[in-house]
C-alpha positions as CSV (number, residue, x, y, z in Angstrom):
1,M,-3.3,-13.7,-27.3
2,C,-3.6,-11.4,-24.0
3,S,-7.1,-11.2,-22.2
4,P,-9.3,-8.7,-21.5
5,R,-8.1,-8.3,-18.0
6,V,-4.1,-8.4,-19.0
7,M,-4.8,-6.0,-21.8
8,A,-6.6,-3.7,-19.6
9,T,-3.6,-3.9,-16.6
10,V,-1.0,-2.9,-19.0
11,Q,-3.1,-0.4,-21.1
12,E,-3.8,1.6,-17.4
13,A,0.1,0.8,-16.4
14,M,0.7,3.1,-19.8
15,S,-1.8,5.6,-18.1
16,R,-0.4,5.5,-15.9
17,R,2.7,6.8,-16.6
18,R,2.7,8.7,-19.6
19,F,-0.1,11.3,-16.5
20,L,3.3,11.1,-13.9
21,G,5.8,11.4,-17.2
22,R,3.4,15.1,-18.2
23,V,3.3,16.0,-14.3
24,G,7.4,15.9,-14.2
25,A,7.8,17.5,-17.1
26,A,5.4,20.3,-16.5
27,G,6.8,20.9,-13.1
28,A,9.7,21.4,-14.3
29,A,9.4,23.6,-17.1
30,A,7.7,25.6,-14.7
31,A,11.1,25.4,-12.2
32,L,13.2,26.3,-15.5
33,G,10.5,29.5,-16.3
34,T,10.0,27.6,-19.7
35,A,7.1,26.4,-19.6
36,P,5.6,25.2,-22.6
37,P,3.1,27.8,-24.3
38,G,-1.2,27.3,-22.8
39,A,0.9,26.0,-19.7
40,A,-1.5,27.7,-16.7
41,G,0.5,30.3,-14.9
42,S,1.3,29.9,-10.9
43,A,-2.2,28.3,-8.7
44,Q,-5.1,30.9,-8.1
45,E,-7.2,30.4,-4.8
46,A,-10.8,30.6,-5.9
47,A,-12.0,34.1,-5.9
48,T,-14.0,32.9,-2.6
49,P,-12.3,33.3,0.6
50,V,-12.3,30.4,2.9
51,A,-13.1,32.6,6.2
52,N,-12.8,29.7,9.0
53,P,-9.3,28.2,9.1
54,M,-11.1,24.9,8.6
55,A,-13.5,25.8,5.9
56,T,-13.6,23.1,2.8
57,P,-10.3,24.0,1.5
58,Q,-10.7,25.3,-2.1
59,A,-9.8,23.9,-5.6
60,L,-6.8,25.8,-7.4
61,A,-6.1,26.2,-11.1
62,S,-3.3,24.4,-11.8
63,P,-0.1,24.4,-14.1
64,V,0.2,20.7,-14.3
65,A,-2.8,21.3,-16.7
66,T,-0.1,19.9,-19.7
67,G,-0.5,16.4,-17.9
68,G,-4.2,16.3,-18.7
69,F,-5.4,18.1,-15.5
70,S,-6.7,21.5,-15.1
71,R,-8.1,21.6,-11.8
72,V,-5.9,20.5,-7.6
73,Q,-8.7,20.1,-5.5
74,D,-7.0,20.6,-1.7
75,L,-8.4,17.8,0.1
76,S,-6.2,18.3,4.3
77,H,-7.6,20.2,7.0
78,V,-5.8,23.2,8.3
79,I,-4.7,21.9,11.5
80,T,-5.7,23.9,14.5
81,P,-5.5,23.2,18.5
82,A,-9.6,23.4,18.3
83,F,-9.1,20.8,15.7
84,P,-11.8,17.3,17.0
85,V,-9.5,14.5,17.9
86,F,-10.8,10.6,18.8
87,P,-10.8,10.6,22.8
88,G,-7.9,9.7,23.9
89,F,-5.2,11.7,21.3
90,R,-3.9,15.3,22.2
91,S,-4.7,18.6,20.3
92,L,-2.0,20.6,18.2
93,Q,0.0,22.4,20.9
94,V,1.9,25.6,18.6
95,T,5.1,26.8,21.3
96,N,6.7,30.1,19.4
97,Q,10.6,29.8,19.8
98,A,11.9,32.4,17.5
99,A,10.6,36.0,16.0
100,V,10.9,37.9,12.9
101,E,11.0,41.3,15.1
102,A,13.9,39.2,18.1
103,D,15.6,36.9,15.7
104,G,15.5,37.5,12.8
105,F,13.3,34.7,11.2
106,Y,10.5,32.9,12.6
107,A,10.1,29.1,13.4
108,N,7.4,27.4,16.0
109,D,8.2,24.2,18.6
110,V,5.3,21.8,17.4
111,A,3.5,18.2,19.0
112,F,0.9,16.5,18.4
113,A,-0.8,12.9,18.6
114,E,0.2,11.7,14.7
115,H,-3.6,10.8,14.4
116,T,-4.4,14.9,14.2
117,G,-6.3,16.7,11.2
118,T,-6.1,14.8,8.1
119,H,-3.9,12.0,8.5
120,M,-3.3,8.2,7.4
121,D,-3.8,5.3,9.3
122,A,-1.0,3.3,8.0
123,P,-0.7,-0.2,9.2
124,A,1.4,-1.0,11.8
125,H,-1.7,1.1,13.4
126,F,-3.4,-1.9,14.7
127,V,-1.4,-4.7,13.1
128,A,1.6,-5.5,14.8
129,G,4.3,-5.9,12.2
130,G,2.3,-4.3,9.4
131,A,4.7,-1.5,7.4
132,T,4.6,2.0,9.1
133,A,4.0,4.9,7.6
134,E,6.9,5.8,5.8
135,R,8.0,2.1,5.0
136,L,4.5,2.7,2.9
137,P,5.8,2.4,-1.4
138,A,5.5,5.8,-2.9
139,D,3.9,4.1,-6.2
140,R,0.4,3.5,-3.7
141,L,0.1,7.8,-3.3
142,V,-1.1,8.0,-5.7
143,A,-3.6,6.6,-8.1
144,P,-7.2,6.6,-9.0
145,L,-9.6,8.5,-7.1
146,V,-13.0,6.9,-6.4
147,V,-15.6,9.2,-4.3
148,I,-19.0,7.7,-3.7
149,D,-21.3,9.5,-2.1
150,I,-23.7,8.5,0.9
151,G,-24.4,12.5,1.9
152,E,-28.2,12.4,1.8
153,R,-28.5,9.3,3.4
154,A,-26.1,10.5,6.6
155,A,-28.1,14.1,7.2
156,G,-30.9,12.0,8.3
157,D,-28.8,9.4,9.9
158,P,-25.4,10.2,11.5
159,D,-24.6,6.2,12.4
160,A,-24.9,6.2,8.1
161,Q,-22.7,3.4,7.4
162,L,-21.1,3.1,3.3
163,T,-21.8,-0.7,2.6
164,P,-21.6,-2.7,-0.3
165,D,-24.6,-1.5,-2.1
166,D,-23.1,1.6,-2.3
167,V,-19.7,0.3,-3.8
168,L,-22.4,-1.7,-6.7
169,A,-23.7,1.2,-7.5
170,W,-21.3,3.3,-7.9
171,E,-19.8,1.2,-10.4
172,A,-23.3,-0.1,-12.7
173,R,-23.4,4.0,-12.9
174,Y,-19.4,4.3,-13.5
175,G,-17.3,0.9,-14.5
176,P,-15.7,-1.3,-12.7
177,L,-13.1,0.7,-9.7
178,P,-9.8,1.4,-11.1
179,A,-6.9,-1.4,-10.6
180,G,-5.5,0.1,-8.0
181,A,-7.5,2.8,-6.5
182,F,-8.0,4.4,-3.5
183,V,-11.4,4.9,-2.2
184,A,-13.5,8.4,-0.6
185,M,-16.8,8.3,1.1
186,H,-17.6,11.7,0.7
187,S,-20.2,12.5,4.3
188,G,-21.0,16.1,3.9
189,W,-19.8,15.3,7.4
190,E,-17.0,18.5,7.4
191,T,-19.5,20.8,7.3
192,R,-19.8,20.4,11.5
193,L,-16.2,21.1,12.3
194,V,-17.2,25.1,12.8
195,E,-18.5,22.9,15.9
196,P,-16.4,20.5,17.1
197,A,-19.0,18.5,19.5
198,R,-21.4,18.5,16.1
199,Y,-18.4,16.6,14.7
200,F,-18.4,14.4,17.3
201,N,-21.7,13.9,17.9
202,A,-21.8,12.2,21.4
203,D,-24.3,11.6,22.9
204,A,-25.8,11.3,26.3
205,A,-23.7,8.5,27.2
206,G,-21.0,9.7,25.6
207,A,-21.1,7.0,22.5
208,L,-20.0,10.0,19.4
209,H,-22.3,9.4,16.5
210,F,-20.5,10.0,12.7
211,P,-20.6,8.4,9.7
212,G,-17.5,5.7,8.9
213,V,-17.3,2.2,6.4
214,H,-18.8,-0.7,7.1
215,P,-16.6,-3.4,7.6
216,D,-18.3,-6.0,5.2
217,T,-17.6,-3.1,3.0
218,A,-13.8,-2.8,3.9
219,T,-14.0,-6.7,3.1
220,L,-15.5,-6.6,-0.4
221,L,-12.8,-3.4,-1.4
222,V,-9.4,-5.1,-0.3
223,G,-11.0,-9.1,-1.2
224,E,-13.0,-8.3,-4.4
225,R,-11.0,-5.7,-5.4
226,D,-8.1,-3.9,-6.2
227,I,-7.3,-0.4,-4.1
228,V,-5.0,1.0,-2.4
229,G,-6.6,2.9,0.4
230,L,-9.6,3.9,1.7
231,G,-11.0,7.6,3.1
232,V,-13.9,9.7,5.0
233,D,-14.4,12.9,6.1
234,T,-15.3,12.4,9.2
235,L,-12.4,11.2,11.8
236,S,-12.8,7.1,11.7
237,L,-13.1,4.4,9.0
238,D,-15.3,2.7,11.1
239,F,-18.6,4.8,12.2
240,G,-18.4,6.5,15.6
241,A,-20.9,4.2,17.1
242,A,-19.2,1.1,16.7
243,T,-17.8,-0.9,19.8
244,S,-14.8,-2.4,17.8
245,F,-12.8,-1.4,15.1
246,D,-13.7,-4.1,12.1
247,T,-13.1,-1.6,9.2
248,H,-9.6,-0.8,10.7
249,L,-8.5,-4.3,11.0
250,A,-9.6,-5.5,7.5
251,V,-7.9,-2.5,5.1
252,L,-5.3,-2.5,7.5
253,G,-4.4,-5.9,7.8
254,A,-4.5,-6.3,4.1
255,G,-1.3,-3.7,4.1
256,K,-4.1,-0.8,2.7
257,Y,-3.7,2.9,4.5
258,G,-6.5,5.1,5.9
259,L,-7.0,8.5,5.8
260,E,-9.6,10.3,7.9
261,N,-10.8,13.6,8.6
262,V,-10.4,13.8,4.4
263,A,-11.6,17.5,3.3
264,G,-12.8,18.9,-0.1
265,L,-15.1,16.1,-1.6
266,A,-17.3,17.4,-2.4
267,A,-15.4,19.3,-4.9
268,V,-14.4,16.2,-6.8
269,P,-16.2,14.2,-9.5
270,P,-16.7,10.3,-8.7
271,S,-14.9,8.9,-11.3
272,G,-11.4,10.8,-13.4
273,A,-10.1,12.2,-11.1
274,T,-6.5,10.9,-9.1
275,I,-5.4,10.9,-5.9
276,V,-1.5,12.4,-4.7
277,V,-1.1,11.2,-1.3
278,G,1.7,13.3,0.9
279,G,1.7,10.2,3.4
280,P,4.0,10.7,6.6
281,K,7.6,10.2,6.6
282,H,9.3,10.4,10.2
283,E,10.7,7.2,11.9
284,G,8.2,4.7,13.2
285,A,5.1,5.8,12.0
286,S,2.3,4.6,12.8
287,G,0.7,7.9,10.7
288,G,0.1,11.5,10.6
289,P,-0.3,14.6,9.3
290,T,-1.2,14.5,5.2
291,R,-1.5,17.0,3.2
292,A,-3.5,15.7,-0.4
293,F,-4.8,16.7,-3.1
294,A,-7.2,15.2,-5.9
295,L,-6.3,15.8,-9.5
296,F,-9.1,16.1,-12.6
């Protein structure tokens, strides 16, 4: 007889296959104009407009509702030249190359550091010989999404960190972390993007102060849990005042990937959502801007 662990793993794998099959079928039907009865129409933005280009993206009604999901939440910020980047990296630069009026088409030349905006950190970012982003298996980019909220603590302490106790408290309420999960820290820090200086939150000596993930938590997640990656809604997996990159080293050193500057987590349930990560795929990528979505 199979052990409960084996049965749970098989059940999760079958659920994952059913989900992917339904999403594929729904997408194909929509492309052919033969969506099944009851499927939602084209995605429409929520009623509240986004006036600030760096504001939290809105959740959309989704045609993948037939796959068991009715909402799609954009987890990526719009990258602008004003979007904060980690010190030492250059901001987005856009140079117009052609205009419809003069050339018959519109095109830009775009230059940016790989670690700009909502972006991926591949293992190679900190590990010599580690996998670059384009080599990450695609099945690691679709995963159960776990959102752990430390917003109340972060509101009073910019140096707040996601701790092992936070993970254990989440599990006490929602059950064990799903196998192959992507874990995201929600601190609410993105509300500061309207004033980039507050997003950096540097003190008089130049040290940054924003929330991150404690190295002990990273060690727990990669050593005692089965995760594919770790995300934060701040500039770095390590909290801003860190003097070393221990969280990065623990996560990327274990072959996992990170997402930084994740958006829209306030609109995602703590448990039950699925993340889809459109990671970068240029050759030799240490990371790169990423379009990610939560389906729920």
